[in-house]
N, CA, C and O atoms as a printed pandas DataFrame, in Angstrom:
     atom_number atom_name residue_name chain_id  residue_number  x_coord  y_coord  z_coord
0              1         N          MET        A               1  -14.118  -91.938  -14.350
1              2        CA          MET        A               1  -14.358  -92.801  -13.242
2              3         C          MET        A               1  -15.856  -93.076  -13.178
3              4         O          MET        A               1  -16.671  -92.174  -12.983
4              5         N          LYS        A               2  -16.173  -94.299  -13.341
5              6        CA          LYS        A               2  -17.575  -94.689  -13.392
6              7         C          LYS        A               2  -18.135  -94.854  -11.983
7              8         O          LYS        A               2  -17.480  -95.406  -11.098
8              9         N          GLY        A               3  -19.357  -94.366  -11.795
9             10        CA          GLY        A               3  -20.028  -94.570  -10.531
10            11         C          GLY        A               3  -19.810  -93.465   -9.510
11            12         O          GLY        A               3  -20.294  -93.586   -8.384
12            13         N          THR        A               4  -19.098  -92.383   -9.854
13            14        CA          THR        A               4  -18.914  -91.301   -8.888
14            15         C          THR        A               4  -19.948  -90.212   -9.138
15            16         O          THR        A               4  -20.384  -89.997  -10.269
16            17         N          THR        A               5  -20.327  -89.539   -8.081
17            18        CA          THR        A               5  -21.300  -88.465   -8.207
18            19         C          THR        A               5  -20.574  -87.121   -8.150
19            20         O          THR        A               5  -19.564  -86.988   -7.457
20            21         N          PRO        A               6  -21.079  -86.138   -8.866
21            22        CA          PRO        A               6  -20.425  -84.827   -8.810
22            23         C          PRO        A               6  -20.588  -84.192   -7.429
23            24         O          PRO        A               6  -21.589  -84.410   -6.746
24            25         N          VAL        A               7  -19.609  -83.421   -7.040
25            26        CA          VAL        A               7  -19.616  -82.770   -5.729
26            27         C          VAL        A               7  -20.292  -81.415   -5.866
27            28         O          VAL        A               7  -19.957  -80.632   -6.755
28            29         N          GLU        A               8  -21.244  -81.144   -4.985
29            30        CA          GLU        A               8  -21.930  -79.853   -4.986
30            31         C          GLU        A               8  -21.296  -78.944   -3.951
31            32         O          GLU        A               8  -21.037  -79.346   -2.817
32            33         N          ILE        A               9  -21.055  -77.723   -4.362
33            34        CA          ILE        A               9  -20.520  -76.730   -3.437
34            35         C          ILE        A               9  -21.677  -75.846   -3.010
35            36         O          ILE        A               9  -22.333  -75.221   -3.844
36            37         N          THR        A              10  -21.922  -75.797   -1.724
37            38        CA          THR        A              10  -22.996  -74.957   -1.207
38            39         C          THR        A              10  -22.401  -73.922   -0.272
39            40         O          THR        A              10  -21.290  -74.095    0.228
40            41         N          GLY        A              11  -23.126  -72.860   -0.037
41            42        CA          GLY        A              11  -22.660  -71.810    0.855
42            43         C          GLY        A              11  -22.510  -70.507    0.101
43            44         O          GLY        A              11  -22.868  -70.398   -1.071
44            45         N          ASN        A              12  -21.986  -69.547    0.782
45            46        CA          ASN        A              12  -21.845  -68.223    0.230
46            47         C          ASN        A              12  -20.370  -67.937   -0.022
47            48         O          ASN        A              12  -19.554  -68.001    0.897
48            49         N          LEU        A              13  -20.036  -67.624   -1.254
49            50        CA          LEU        A              13  -18.646  -67.315   -1.582
50            51         C          LEU        A              13  -18.232  -65.940   -1.076
51            52         O          LEU        A              13  -17.048  -65.605   -1.088
52            53         N          ALA        A              14  -19.202  -65.139   -0.630
53            54        CA          ALA        A              14  -18.881  -63.814   -0.107
54            55         C          ALA        A              14  -18.015  -63.913    1.153
55            56         O          ALA        A              14  -17.203  -63.026    1.416
56            57         N          VAL        A              15  -18.179  -64.959    1.912
57            58        CA          VAL        A              15  -17.374  -65.144    3.124
58            59         C          VAL        A              15  -15.904  -65.318    2.744
59            60         O          VAL        A              15  -15.020  -64.742    3.377
60            61         N          ILE        A              16  -15.657  -66.096    1.733
61            62        CA          ILE        A              16  -14.282  -66.287    1.269
62            63         C          ILE        A              16  -13.750  -64.991    0.681
63            64         O          ILE        A              16  -12.591  -64.632    0.888
64            65         N          GLY        A              17  -14.608  -64.292   -0.053
65            66        CA          GLY        A              17  -14.189  -63.025   -0.652
66            67         C          GLY        A              17  -13.814  -61.997    0.397
67            68         O          GLY        A              17  -12.823  -61.283    0.240
68            69         N          TYR        A              18  -14.595  -61.913    1.470
69            70        CA          TYR        A              18  -14.249  -60.945    2.508
70            71         C          TYR        A              18  -12.984  -61.368    3.242
71            72         O          TYR        A              18  -12.174  -60.522    3.618
72            73         N          GLY        A              19  -12.813  -62.646    3.443
73            74        CA          GLY        A              19  -11.575  -63.109    4.072
74            75         C          GLY        A              19  -10.354  -62.712    3.275
75            76         O          GLY        A              19   -9.345  -62.288    3.839
76            77         N          LEU        A              20  -10.443  -62.848    1.963
77            78        CA          LEU        A              20   -9.334  -62.432    1.106
78            79         C          LEU        A              20   -9.197  -60.910    1.072
79            80         O          LEU        A              20   -8.085  -60.385    1.004
80            81         N          ALA        A              21  -10.324  -60.207    1.120
81            82        CA          ALA        A              21  -10.279  -58.743    1.088
82            83         C          ALA        A              21   -9.722  -58.172    2.384
83            84         O          ALA        A              21   -9.206  -57.054    2.378
84            85         N          ALA        A              22   -9.808  -58.892    3.484
85            86        CA          ALA        A              22   -9.293  -58.406    4.760
86            87         C          ALA        A              22   -7.778  -58.562    4.864
87            88         O          ALA        A              22   -7.143  -57.904    5.689
88            89         N          ILE        A              23   -7.203  -59.414    4.046
89            90        CA          ILE        A              23   -5.754  -59.613    4.082
90            91         C          ILE        A              23   -5.018  -58.367    3.598
91            92         O          ILE        A              23   -4.007  -57.972    4.178
92            93         N          GLY        A              24   -5.527  -57.753    2.537
93            94        CA          GLY        A              24   -4.865  -56.583    1.956
94            95         C          GLY        A              24   -4.738  -55.414    2.920
95            96         O          GLY        A              24   -3.632  -54.911    3.119
96            97         N          PRO        A              25   -5.840  -54.962    3.530
97            98        CA          PRO        A              25   -5.704  -53.864    4.494
98            99         C          PRO        A              25   -4.844  -54.226    5.705
99           100         O          PRO        A              25   -4.161  -53.365    6.259
100          101         N          GLY        A              26   -4.874  -55.486    6.113
101          102        CA          GLY        A              26   -4.031  -55.892    7.235
102          103         C          GLY        A              26   -2.555  -55.747    6.912
103          104         O          GLY        A              26   -1.780  -55.244    7.725
104          105         N          ILE        A              27   -2.175  -56.184    5.738
105          106        CA          ILE        A              27   -0.782  -56.042    5.306
106          107         C          ILE        A              27   -0.443  -54.565    5.112
107          108         O          ILE        A              27    0.634  -54.107    5.494
108          109         N          GLY        A              28   -1.383  -53.826    4.512
109          110        CA          GLY        A              28   -1.148  -52.399    4.276
110          111         C          GLY        A              28   -0.948  -51.618    5.559
111          112         O          GLY        A              28   -0.075  -50.752    5.627
112          113         N          LEU        A              29   -1.748  -51.911    6.582
113          114        CA          LEU        A              29   -1.597  -51.213    7.857
114          115         C          LEU        A              29   -0.263  -51.551    8.521
115          116         O          LEU        A              29    0.386  -50.686    9.108
116          117         N          GLY        A              30    0.132  -52.806    8.422
117          118        CA          GLY        A              30    1.419  -53.194    8.998
118          119         C          GLY        A              30    2.578  -52.463    8.345
119          120         O          GLY        A              30    3.484  -51.988    9.029
120          121         N          ILE        A              31    2.551  -52.374    7.028
121          122        CA          ILE        A              31    3.611  -51.661    6.311
122          123         C          ILE        A              31    3.561  -50.168    6.638
123          124         O          ILE        A              31    4.597  -49.545    6.869
124          125         N          LEU        A              32    2.357  -49.599    6.658
125          126        CA          LEU        A              32    2.201  -48.164    6.922
126          127         C          LEU        A              32    2.761  -47.782    8.283
127          128         O          LEU        A              32    3.555  -46.847    8.383
128          129         N          PHE        A              33    2.360  -48.490    9.328
129          130        CA          PHE        A              33    2.814  -48.139   10.669
130          131         C          PHE        A              33    4.302  -48.432   10.844
131          132         O          PHE        A              33    5.013  -47.667   11.495
132          133         N          GLY        A              34    4.768  -49.525   10.273
133          134        CA          GLY        A              34    6.181  -49.861   10.388
134          135         C          GLY        A              34    7.079  -48.818    9.740
135          136         O          GLY        A              34    8.079  -48.399   10.323
136          137         N          LYS        A              35    6.721  -48.408    8.544
137          138        CA          LYS        A              35    7.536  -47.415    7.841
138          139         C          LYS        A              35    7.437  -46.039    8.490
139          140         O          LYS        A              35    8.406  -45.280    8.487
140          141         N          THR        A              36    6.268  -45.714    9.048
141          142        CA          THR        A              36    6.139  -44.421    9.723
142          143         C          THR        A              36    6.995  -44.381   10.978
143          144         O          THR        A              36    7.657  -43.377   11.240
144          145         N          ILE        A              37    6.992  -45.448   11.753
145          146        CA          ILE        A              37    7.819  -45.490   12.966
146          147         C          ILE        A              37    9.298  -45.454   12.595
147          148         O          ILE        A              37   10.096  -44.796   13.263
148          149         N          GLU        A              38    9.656  -46.159   11.535
149          150        CA          GLU        A              38   11.047  -46.140   11.072
150          151         C          GLU        A              38   11.452  -44.733   10.632
151          152         O          GLU        A              38   12.562  -44.289   10.925
152          153         N          SER        A              39   10.571  -44.039    9.939
153          154        CA          SER        A              39   10.873  -42.680    9.484
154          155         C          SER        A              39   10.968  -41.712   10.655
155          156         O          SER        A              39   11.809  -40.813   10.645
156          157         N          MET        A              40   10.115  -41.882   11.667
157          158        CA          MET        A              40   10.185  -41.022   12.846
158          159         C          MET        A              40   11.479  -41.245   13.619
159          160         O          MET        A              40   12.029  -40.313   14.206
160          161         N          ALA        A              41   11.955  -42.470   13.617
161          162        CA          ALA        A              41   13.207  -42.762   14.314
162          163         C          ALA        A              41   14.391  -42.146   13.571
163          164         O          ALA        A              41   15.369  -41.732   14.193
164          165         N          ARG        A              42   14.306  -42.086   12.252
165          166        CA          ARG        A              42   15.403  -41.518   11.468
166          167         C          ARG        A              42   15.400  -39.989   11.493
167          168         O          ARG        A              42   16.456  -39.359   11.559
168          169         N          GLN        A              43   14.206  -39.399   11.439
169          170        CA          GLN        A              43   14.107  -37.940   11.440
170          171         C          GLN        A              43   13.024  -37.502   12.428
171          172         O          GLN        A              43   11.873  -37.304   12.038
172          173         N          PRO        A              44   13.381  -37.352   13.693
173          174        CA          PRO        A              44   12.377  -36.994   14.709
174          175         C          PRO        A              44   11.721  -35.630   14.464
175          176         O          PRO        A              44   10.585  -35.413   14.885
176          177         N          GLU        A              45   12.411  -34.724   13.798
177          178        CA          GLU        A              45   11.835  -33.396   13.559
178          179         C          GLU        A              45   10.676  -33.419   12.577
179          180         O          GLU        A              45    9.901  -32.465   12.517
180          181         N          MET        A              46   10.543  -34.496   11.803
181          182        CA          MET        A              46    9.451  -34.631   10.838
182          183         C          MET        A              46    8.286  -35.452   11.395
183          184         O          MET        A              46    7.363  -35.776   10.648
184          185         N          SER        A              47    8.303  -35.791   12.668
185          186        CA          SER        A              47    7.306  -36.731   13.206
186          187         C          SER        A              47    5.880  -36.188   13.112
187          188         O          SER        A              47    4.957  -36.970   12.885
188          189         N          GLY        A              48    5.666  -34.894   13.275
189          190        CA          GLY        A              48    4.319  -34.340   13.174
190          191         C          GLY        A              48    3.737  -34.492   11.780
191          192         O          GLY        A              48    2.585  -34.896   11.620
192          193         N          GLN        A              49    4.534  -34.169   10.773
193          194        CA          GLN        A              49    4.068  -34.294    9.394
194          195         C          GLN        A              49    3.887  -35.762    9.006
195          196         O          GLN        A              49    2.939  -36.112    8.303
196          197         N          LEU        A              50    4.792  -36.606    9.463
197          198        CA          LEU        A              50    4.667  -38.036    9.169
198          199         C          LEU        A              50    3.426  -38.627    9.819
199          200         O          LEU        A              50    2.748  -39.465    9.225
200          201         N          ARG        A              51    3.130  -38.196   11.032
201          202        CA          ARG        A              51    1.965  -38.712   11.748
202          203         C          ARG        A              51    0.664  -38.325   11.041
203          204         O          ARG        A              51   -0.240  -39.148   10.900
204          205         N          SER        A              52    0.577  -37.072   10.599
205          206        CA          SER        A              52   -0.651  -36.649    9.912
206          207         C          SER        A              52   -0.808  -37.366    8.573
207          208         O          SER        A              52   -1.920  -37.737    8.198
208          209         N          THR        A              53    0.285  -37.564    7.857
209          210        CA          THR        A              53    0.214  -38.314    6.605
210          211         C          THR        A              53   -0.164  -39.768    6.863
211          212         O          THR        A              53   -0.888  -40.375    6.074
212          213         N          MET        A              54    0.331  -40.327    7.975
213          214        CA          MET        A              54   -0.002  -41.699    8.323
214          215         C          MET        A              54   -1.498  -41.847    8.587
215          216         O          MET        A              54   -2.098  -42.840    8.175
216          217         N          PHE        A              55   -2.105  -40.881    9.261
217          218        CA          PHE        A              55   -3.536  -40.976    9.553
218          219         C          PHE        A              55   -4.388  -40.842    8.295
219          220         O          PHE        A              55   -5.456  -41.447    8.203
220          221         N          ILE        A              56   -3.925  -40.057    7.329
221          222        CA          ILE        A              56   -4.637  -39.980    6.049
222          223         C          ILE        A              56   -4.565  -41.328    5.340
223          224         O          ILE        A              56   -5.568  -41.805    4.809
224          225         N          GLY        A              57   -3.387  -41.942    5.329
225          226        CA          GLY        A              57   -3.238  -43.271    4.736
226          227         C          GLY        A              57   -4.059  -44.316    5.463
227          228         O          GLY        A              57   -4.622  -45.215    4.839
228          229         N          LEU        A              58   -4.129  -44.201    6.789
229          230        CA          LEU        A              58   -4.942  -45.110    7.593
230          231         C          LEU        A              58   -6.403  -45.027    7.185
231          232         O          LEU        A              58   -7.080  -46.049    7.073
232          233         N          ALA        A              59   -6.887  -43.819    6.963
233          234        CA          ALA        A              59   -8.288  -43.641    6.558
234          235         C          ALA        A              59   -8.554  -44.322    5.215
235          236         O          ALA        A              59   -9.572  -44.995    5.054
236          237         N          PHE        A              60   -7.653  -44.153    4.258
237          238        CA          PHE        A              60   -7.852  -44.773    2.951
238          239         C          PHE        A              60   -7.813  -46.299    3.038
239          240         O          PHE        A              60   -8.618  -46.976    2.398
240          241         N          ILE        A              61   -6.895  -46.838    3.815
241          242        CA          ILE        A              61   -6.798  -48.289    3.945
242          243         C          ILE        A              61   -8.062  -48.850    4.603
243          244         O          ILE        A              61   -8.562  -49.897    4.192
244          245         N          GLU        A              62   -8.570  -48.168    5.608
245          246        CA          GLU        A              62   -9.785  -48.641    6.280
246          247         C          GLU        A              62  -11.002  -48.554    5.357
247          248         O          GLU        A              62  -11.886  -49.409    5.415
248          249         N          VAL        A              63  -11.049  -47.534    4.512
249          250        CA          VAL        A              63  -12.156  -47.427    3.548
250          251         C          VAL        A              63  -12.133  -48.618    2.601
251          252         O          VAL        A              63  -13.180  -49.188    2.294
252          253         N          PHE        A              64  -10.954  -48.995    2.140
253          254        CA          PHE        A              64  -10.870  -50.149    1.232
254          255         C          PHE        A              64  -11.271  -51.434    1.948
255          256         O          PHE        A              64  -11.890  -52.311    1.345
256          257         N          GLY        A              65  -10.925  -51.553    3.222
257          258        CA          GLY        A              65  -11.354  -52.717    3.987
258          259         C          GLY        A              65  -12.861  -52.762    4.148
259          260         O          GLY        A              65  -13.464  -53.831    4.043
260          261         N          LEU        A              66  -13.479  -51.616    4.402
261          262        CA          LEU        A              66  -14.938  -51.573    4.532
262          263         C          LEU        A              66  -15.621  -51.841    3.195
263          264         O          LEU        A              66  -16.690  -52.450    3.158
264          265         N          LEU        A              67  -15.021  -51.397    2.109
265          266        CA          LEU        A              67  -15.579  -51.718    0.792
266          267         C          LEU        A              67  -15.573  -53.226    0.559
267          268         O          LEU        A              67  -16.508  -53.771   -0.027
268          269         N          GLY        A              68  -14.524  -53.894    1.017
269          270        CA          GLY        A              68  -14.491  -55.348    0.900
270          271         C          GLY        A              68  -15.561  -56.016    1.730
271          272         O          GLY        A              68  -16.051  -57.087    1.371
272          273         N          LEU        A              69  -15.932  -55.389    2.850
273          274        CA          LEU        A              69  -16.975  -55.939    3.699
274          275         C          LEU        A              69  -18.367  -55.701    3.105
275          276         O          LEU        A              69  -19.228  -56.577    3.184
276          277         N          VAL        A              70  -18.592  -54.548    2.523
277          278        CA          VAL        A              70  -19.913  -54.161    2.044
278          279         C          VAL        A              70  -20.216  -54.740    0.663
279          280         O          VAL        A              70  -21.378  -55.009    0.358
280          281         N          THR        A              71  -19.222  -54.933   -0.161
281          282        CA          THR        A              71  -19.428  -55.379   -1.539
282          283         C          THR        A              71  -20.221  -56.666   -1.655
283          284         O          THR        A              71  -21.104  -56.730   -2.510
284          285         N          PRO        A              72  -19.969  -57.703   -0.853
285          286        CA          PRO        A              72  -20.781  -58.921   -0.989
286          287         C          PRO        A              72  -22.269  -58.703   -0.685
287          288         O          PRO        A              72  -23.119  -59.424   -1.207
288          289         N          PHE        A              73  -22.582  -57.716    0.152
289          290        CA          PHE        A              73  -23.982  -57.450    0.463
290          291         C          PHE        A              73  -24.669  -56.654   -0.649
291          292         O          PHE        A              73  -25.878  -56.770   -0.850
292          293         N          ILE        A              74  -23.895  -55.853   -1.362
293          294        CA          ILE        A              74  -24.467  -55.080   -2.467
294          295         C          ILE        A              74  -24.730  -55.972   -3.670
295          296         O          ILE        A              74  -25.779  -55.878   -4.307
296          297         N          PHE        A              75  -23.771  -56.837   -3.976
297          298        CA          PHE        A              75  -23.887  -57.733   -5.125
298          299         C          PHE        A              75  -24.017  -59.174   -4.648
299          300         O          PHE        A              75  -23.016  -59.887   -4.573
300          301         N          PRO        A              76  -25.232  -59.617   -4.324
301          302        CA          PRO        A              76  -25.396  -60.982   -3.774
302          303         C          PRO        A              76  -25.170  -62.072   -4.817
303          304         O          PRO        A              76  -25.273  -63.257   -4.503
């Protein structure tokens, strides 16, 4: 196509990267809490052990979310 100018993309791609990185922990937390509540409803006697395991999983998921937030600042 004659006479068209190329389009320049400006801005920081880190914003898009963090937006995509935030989707994963959000989905992971939803699955984690949903399955834990379902398991507690099926076996109430295991609720203490399930709850402690859920909090360990919560910590790992949040760490991955924070890594997604910090990574664009480390590697500009």
